[in-house]
Structures are given as C-alpha cells and as structure tokens.
N, C-alpha and C positions, 0 to 999 in steps of 0.2 A: 657743629655749626649752629645748633640751636633752632634751626628752622624746621617746622613740622609740615609745612604745606608750601605750595608754589606761590602763594600770594606775595607780591612784592618783587619777584625775580626781575621783571622788566625795569622797575625803578632802581634796583640795585645795580643792574647792568648799565642803565642810563647814567648813573652817578660816576661810572668809570670812563665815560666818553672823553673827558679831557686827557686822562692818562693814555688812553688808546690813541687819540689823535696826536699827542706829542711824541709818541713812539712809532708812528706809522712809517716814517722814513727810515728809522733805525731798523724796523722789522724788514723792510725791503732790502736795505743794504746788507743786513746780517743773514738774510735768506731764511729767517725763522722768527717766530714771535718772541720778543724779549722775555726773559724769565719772570721779571716782576709783573708783566702784563698777564702772562699765563697764570701766575699765582693769584693775582687779584681777581681774575675772572673765575677761577675755581672757588674762591672765597664767597662769590655771590650765590653759589649753588646752581649755576647754570648747567653744570655737568650732571645734575640730578634730575633734569626735567623728564627723562625717559626711564629712570631707574625705579624699580618696584618700591611701593611704599613700605613694604615689610623690611627693607634695608635702610630706610630713611630717605628714600627718593620721593619725588613729587608727583610723578605721572601728570605732568603739566598739560593742560589743553593745547592742542596743536596751534590754535590761533595765537596763544600767548607765546609759544616758542618762536613763531614767525616774527612776532613783534620784538622779542628780545634779540634775536639774531640780526634783525634789520637795524637796531640801535647800534650794534657793533659795526656793521658794514658801512654805516654812514660816516664812520671815522677811519676804518681800515678794513678793506675787503679781505685781505689775507688773514687777519685775526678772526674775522667773522667766519671765513671758510674753515679754518681749523676748528673753531668752537662748534659750529653746526655739524661738521663732519663727525667729530668725536661724540657729541651728544646724540646724533643719529645712530651711530654704530652701537652706542649703549643700548638702544632699543633692540637691536639685533641680539646683543648679548643677553638681554632679558628673555629671549626665546630659546636659549640653550637649556640643556638639562639643568635641573635645580641645583645639583651639586656643583656644576660649573659656575652658576650664578653666585653661589656661596663664595667661591674663590674670587670672583670679580669684585663683589660688592660687600662682602662680610668678613669671612675668616681672615684671609691674608690680604683682602682687598679693602675697598672703601666705597661708600655711596658717591664719592667724588672722583671715582676712577676715570681716567681719561683713556678711552679705547679707540684705536684707529683701525682702518681696514680698507680693503679694495675688493672689487668684484672681478678683477682681471685674473683669469686662471693661468698663472705663469709658474706656479710651483707644483710639486708632485707629492703625493702621499702614498706610502707603501704600507699595507696592513701587516701587523705583527701580533703575536699572541696577547700582548698587554696594551694594544692600541695601534698607534701609527708612527711611522718615521717620515718626517717632513723635511723636504729640501727644496731650495729654489729661491727665486727673487720675487719681490713684490714692488713694482714701480708705483709712483704717485702715492707714497705712504704719508699722506698729509698729517702734519703735526707730530711726526714720529719722535722728535727730540724731547717732547714733553709727555709722550704716551706711556701708560703702564702696561697695556696689552695691544696686540695687533692681530686682526683677523686676516689670516693669509688664505687666499683662495687656491685650492689645490685640485689637481686632476688625479684621480685614483689610478695608480699604475702597479704593475708587477715589480718585483725586485730588480729586474733587468731594464726597467724603464718603459715597458710595453703597456699600451693602453688596451685593456680587454675589449673584446668585440662588443659592438652595440654602442649606444649613445654614451659619451664620456660621463662618468659620475663626478660631480663637483662637491667638494667639502670645504667648509670654512673652518680652518684650524686656528684655535685661540692660543696664541703663543705670548709669553711674557716678553716685553721689549728688551729686557736684560739678556735674553738668549739670542737676539737678532743683531746682525751687523748692519750699521747704517752707512751707505755709500755717500760720498760727497759729490752728488751729481745733479743737484737742483740749481741749475744756472739758466734762468728764464727771464723774459721781459715783462710778464704779467703775473699777478698773484705770487710774486717772488717771495713774499714773507711767509708763505704757508709751510715752508720746510718740507715739501713733498718729495723727499729723497727716496731712493730705492732702498728697501731693507732686504736682507738675505738670511735665509735659514740654511744651516749646514747640518743635515742629519740630526734633527731635533726630535726626540721622542715626545709624542703628544698622547695623553690618555684618551680613551674612547669618549669620555663624557665631555671633552673639550673639542669635539668635532661635530659640526652641524651640517647636515645635508642641504645643499643649496636648492636643488630642484623642488623637493617637498615644501621648503620654506616659501619659495616664490608662489607655490600653489596654495599657501595658507595653512600648511601643516608644520607644527614644530613640537619638540619633545618636552618643553616645560609643562609640568603638571600644575604647579602653583599659579601660573598665569593663563592657563588654558581657557578658563571661563571668563576672564576679565575682558570686557569690551575694549579697553584701552589697547590691549595687545592683539586685537583682531584687525587693526588697521594694516593693510597690505604694505609691504616694505617698499616696493618700487614707486607707487604713488606718493608714499611718504617722502621719499628722497626728492621727488619733484617739488613738494611743498617746502622742504628744508632748503632747497637750492634757491627758491624764490627770493628770500630776504637779502641774499647777496646782491642780486640785481637791483632790488628795490632800494637798498641802502646806497648803492653806487649812483642810482638815478637821483636820489635826494641830495647826495653829497655834491653832485655836479651842479644842481640848482643852487645850492647854498654857496658854493665857491664862485659861481658866475655872478650871482646877484651881489655878493660881497665885494667884488672887484669892479663892477660896471660903473659905479659912481666915482671911482678914483682914476679912471682912464678914459681917453677918447678913442676915436677910431682913426688910426694913423692914415695920413694922406687924404683926409676928408675934412669937411668943415665942422664935424661933430667933435666938440671938446669934451662932452660928457656922453659916454656910450648909452647910458640909461635913457637919454632923451631922444635917441634915434628911432625912427619908425621900424627899421629893420630889426632892432633889438626887441621891440614889443612883439613882433611876429615870432621871433625866435623863442622868446620866453614863453609865450602862450602855447606854442606847439610843443615845446619840451615839457611843460607842465602837464598838458593833456596826455602826452605819452606816458609819463611816470604815473599820473593818477589812474590812467586806464590800466596800467600794469598792476597797480595796487588793487583795483577792483577785481581783476582776473585772479590774482593771488587769493583774495578773500573768498571768491567763489569756489575755487578748487579746494581750498582748505576746509570750507564749510561742508562740501560734499563728502570729503574723507571722514570728517567727524560725524556727520549725520549717518553715514552708512555703518560706521562702527557702533553707533548708539542703537540703531535699529536692526543690525545684523543683515541688512539687505545685500545681496550679491552684486558684483560688478559685471557689466557686459564688456565685451572687447571695445565697443565704441566709447564707453565711459572711461575706461583705462587709457585708451589712446588719446582721448580728448584731454585728460589731465596732463599727460606727458606733453601733448602739443601746446597746451596753455602755458606750461612751464617754459618751454622754448620760446613761445610767442611773447610772453611778458619780458623775457630776457632780451629779445630783439627790440621791443619797444624801449626799454631802458637804454640799450646800446645806441639806438637811434637818437634818443634824447641827449645822451652824453656826447655823441659825435657832433650833434648840432651845436651844443654849447661850447664844446672844445674848439670847434672851428671858429666860433665867434669870440673866443677868449683872447685871440691874438698871440703873436710870437712870444710875448713876455711870459705866457703861461707855460712855456717849455722848460723853465728853470726847475731844477730838482726840488726846490723848497716850495713850489706852487703845487698843491695837491691835484690840480686838474689833469696834469700829464699822467700821474699815477692812476687816477680814476679811469682815464681813457684806456690805458694799457690793461688794467685789471678787468674792465668790462669786456674787452676784446678776448682776454684769456678765458673768462667765464663762458662766453658764447661758444668757445671751442670745446668745452667739456662734452664728451660723447653723449651724456644722458640728457643734457639740456640744449644741445645744438639745435637752433631753430629750424634749419632746413631739414635735417633728419627727422625731427619730430613732426613737422608738417607732412612729410611724405608718409610716415607711418599712419597718421590720422587720416590722410586722404585715401590710403589704401583700404582702411577699414570702412570709410564712408562709401567707397566704390564697390564694396562687397568682395574684396579679394583678401588673401592672407596678409596679415600685417607685416610679415617678413622678419619678425623678431619674437623671441619668447619673453623679452623684457618689457612687459606691460604691467 
C-alpha cells in the first residue's frame, strides 16, 4: 500500500463517497457490498486501523476511526456497517496469541485482512489433542462474502455435545472463511446490503493458538505478548464496539439532513398553499429539531470516544457506572438519530418512497440499526438505570 501511518485515512475514504453512493441501491438489492466497492475501501487502508504497526497496520486513534466510518455511513449504512465491523474485529484478532496474528496479518495473511465475527455462542468446540473440533452455525456474519477470516463464538462441550458443569466456557475460534459454508438467508428490510448471512462450520479442526477465551478477554486479559503493554490494545472491547457503532447512526442522521434539504426547494407541500417546502414555517421547525438531535448525537459520540481514549492513555480502570453509561450513550445517540430521520422522512412526502430516493433506505437502515442488541436504546437505558439505582446491571456485557 505504501502507507506507514494512519494520516489521511479519513480523506481517502471521503474520496470514495461518490462510488459508495452510486452503489448503495445495488448493495441493497444484491444483499451485499459490491465487489468493486469492497476492493476500493480496502485500498484506502481502512481495514488497517486496528492492526498492529509491526504488520504494517496504523493503530489509528479511535476518534479518527469514528470519523472515517461516518463518512461511509453518510452514503451507505450497509457498507459502513460491514467496514466498521471488520475493522473492529481486527482489533480482537490483535489480542490473539502472536502466532495467530502472524497468520492473520503476516505469513499467509495481510495487514488488509478482512475479519468478521459475532458474539452469539451458537457453535460448539470439542477439545482434542492437537486443538479443537468446531461445528455449528454463526448467524449475522456481517460481510462474510468478502471476509478472509471469521471469529466463531463457541461453547466448550464434550464429544457427545454435553456442556460440562459450571458456567459455560466461551471461545472465539478463528476460522478461514474458505472453510465455512455461507447460507443464503439474509433477506431483510434494513441494512440489507451488509450480507449478514449465516455461516456454518462442519467439524473443522482449529489449532489451539487460534482459540481465544471470551470471558478473560471481556475482563481485559488476553494472550498476545507483543501487544500486552501497548496502551492502544488496553481499550476494552465492549465499550469499543459502542464507539464503532456510533458512526453508523451519525452517518444516517447526516444523510437524512442532506437528502431532505436537497429536495425541499424542489417540491411543495401537497394540498396546501406552500409551493416551496423550504418556505413553510413547519419545515423550519422540523429542520431545526432534526439538526439539534443529530448534532447532540455527535457530541455524545465525541464524549464517549474521548473517555475510552483517555482511559487507555492513563490506564485508569472503569467503574460499572462508566461502562454502563458508555453503552447507554451508544443507544441514546442512536435513538436521537432515529428520531431525526423519522422526523425528516415524515416531512419528505410520499414521493420519497420511490426506491431511487435514498430517504426510504435511510429510514429502514436506522430502524434496523436501533434493533441491534448491543445498541438497542431501551435495553441500554435499562442497564444504565439499574446501575444508577445500585442494583446488578443484569448483564456481563459491559
């Protein structure tokens, strides 16, 4: 690639916005990001933002990552979700044992490796002398059509499928995508272009160094020796995914503002005396409220991003209240952007329902995003409220 640092990644991504925009409808109809868009994004180096520098990665500041992903989401939320998911999972890959990282990013791999994964424990791993035998399905495998690897979340079982006594042990199994089957089951109304099909493992042998214990990882413990003392890799995974999800909502909010203001001078308000929508008082109120919701969401995203970076730099620990607040803020800013989009979509009129008008896709995508279990506004508010009330948060995922 020729790049030795992260400088310019936002600008390189921004230059692709016309290409992403002109292929957004194609991505939705094809239920996956078009090949040329995926290749062009890889060429920007955006998949290197969380890859260790020793492999040619950037270790890009989190705030810069958020800015880059928001640029993509402003044109196509599906393409952004694929990109930010794979870039985020590469961060997890950098916490694996160092010889596994060599496979991902160096020996047989590349610093531009596209790695997908989910935290839904729907597969099983059976121990054997030389590692593990992995079987099962992994739903919502975002971007699987263009991925090089997939991190399959497994429950440790005996050979007969029994879970040993005690809390289930969860492992992330890193499996080459070439060894997995992709099911054609991604038929959805929102974020349709993410290609989040189910992938299936059928008795795949996985060496021990490509298995990562989930529990210790969520507690801040990981086996990589090369990255152990690097503050960049001390950022906790779950708050990071809150930050990575934020730009999808922010980009959709900005896209709705752009689409609405771009059309309001060319249309009136049907069955009223308003021949130009932008001259109507109701439009002024709608625009102002939507803008404040989106800008408020941007401020909240900046606050949570800064907190994660500051704590990584200083090594300060997180309290449950801080972790729960970050998760709540991720959900709340998504809600603010959803409210802004709904407000503008309702004002855009029936003509915006045509497939070639981006507003209808923006609306469906923001509704789909708000359903994601980790950024769901209602769930995250409940968790934060429980912590504020002094009771157990009701989840280990903080």
